[in-house]
N, C-alpha and C positions, 0 to 999 in steps of 0.2 A: 382132621378127618371128618367128613360129613357122616352124620348118623341119621338113618331113616327113622321117621316118627310115624304116628298113626295117620289115618287117611285124611285128617284135617290139617296135617302139617307136611311141609316139604322137608328136605334135608336141613340139618342144623345150620348150615351156612346160608341156606335160603336160595331163592331164585331171584333173578333180576327182573323187576316188574316196573311198570309205569302206567299212568292214566293218560288216555288219549281219545281223540275223536277219529274214528276210522272213516276213510273216504269210501264213498259208494264205488262199485267196480267201474262204472262208465266214467265217472269223474276222475278216478285214479288212473285209468288208461289214458285219458286226455292229458292229464298232468304229466304222466310218465313220458309221453311223446314229445313234450317240450324239451326234454334232455337229449333227444335223439341226435341233434347236430354235434353233441359233445362226445359221442362214443368213440370217434376216431382219435381222441386225445387220451384214451385209457382211464377215463373217469370211473367212479364206482356208482353206477346208477342204482336208484332205489326201485325195487320190483314193484309193479303196480299194486299187488296185494299187500305190500308193506307200507304204502303211503298213508301217513297219518299226521295229525297235529297234536303235539305233546302238550298236555295240560299240567301234569306233575312229572318232573324229571325222574329218571330211574333210581331205584333204591333196592337193596337186598331185603327180601321179605321171607321170613321163616314160616309164616302161616298165610297161605293164599286165602284160606277160608276167612280169616280175620280181615284181610284186606277187602275181600268181597263184601263182608258184613259192614265195613265202614263206608264203602263206595255207594251201595244201593240206597240208603236213606238220604244221603246228600244229593244224589242225582234226582231222586223223587221230589225234591223241593224246588227244582228249577224246571221251567218250561222249555220245550223245544224251540229252536230258532233257526234262522237261515244263516249259513256261513258263506261269506262272499270272498272269492279269490280275486284279488285286485291287480297284482303285478308279478311278473316273473323276471328275475334278475339274479345277480351274484350277491353273496353276503357272507358273513354278517358285516364285514368291512370291505367296502368297494376297492380300497387300496391293496388289500391282501385277502381276496376272496378264497374261501374254503368250500363253499357250497353253492349249488344252484338251487334257488328256493322260490317259493311263491308266498308273497305277503298276503295275509288275510285281514279283513276288516275286524277291528277290535270293538265290536258293539258291546253295549252294556251287558247283554245276556252272557256273552262269552267271557268277558272280564269278571263278572260276578261269580260265575261258575268256577273259573280258574282260582279266584281269590278264596272261595269256600273250600276247594279241594286241597290246596296246599297244606293248611294246618291240620286237616283231617288225617293226613299221612305224615305229619311232623316235618314238613318240608318248608323251606324259605327260598324266595327268589332273590338272588344278589343283584340282578339287573331288572330293568323294567320289562314287563311282559310284552313280547313282540311276537304275536301269533304268526306262525309260518309253517309251511309244509316243505320239507327237504325233498328234492328230486334227485340230487346227485352230490357225491363228495368228490372234491377236486384234487385231493392229495396235495403235494407240495408245489404243483405247477399251476396253481390257480390264477396267478397274474398273467402268465403266458397264455393260458386258455382264454381268459376274459379279453385279452388283446386280440387274439386271432379269431374269436368267435363271439362277437358282441350279442348278448341276449338281454334285451331290455324292452319289454312290451307290457302294455296294460291288458288285463283279462276281464272278461264279463261272464264268469262262471259262478254258479251258486249251488249249494247243497243244503237240503233240509237236514238238520241235526235232531235226532229223536232219541239218541242214547249216548252214553259215555262208556268207554271200554277200559277194563283192566287188562293190560297186555303183558306178555312175558317175552323178554329178549331171548334170543337163541343161545344155547350153551356155546362156549368157545369152539370155533371151528365149524359151526353149523350156521345155516341161514334161515331167515324167515321168522317173523313175530307170530306169536300165538295169542288169540283172544281167549282170555280166561273167563270173562263174563262181559256181557253187554247190559249195562244198567240203564233201564229206560228213564228218560226225562218225563216230567209231568206232562200229561196230554193237555192240549189247549182247552181253555174253558168253554 
């Protein structure tokens, strides 16, 4: 049973949080529109306001105040950078696609930030970091959808990244991510 604690703590079981880069509204809308041809297949599109690039995968956090306190100094050590959206297609396995996603360039700034954030929150990556933005979940019919609606195109979109967000996943049965804090990156010299 969850037990409420003081204002600096959430319920004893915690909330599901993750660290991400939030997409600007205009970029998010443009990316969301790439999934439009798939709507007739009953996919689960990601709402434009929820489009993000995950840097630290979700975990249960009992103190969001502690997570914020950990995030802010790490973010302040890294400078802002430009995120490049390079390609839209199916993934993570082309033979058994489960997602429609956009591959992003893994520049040194992004990789270094990712690598610094993981241990900050006690996380490890089992696989190589593959920066991407998910646009839709395909459910069990991914192979059929990919065959009927080929989506494979290069993109020329960029976004200035000036902050890193601690985000909260919605409770079961609800929708929409919530930004708990936007931690600014170090301004350019």
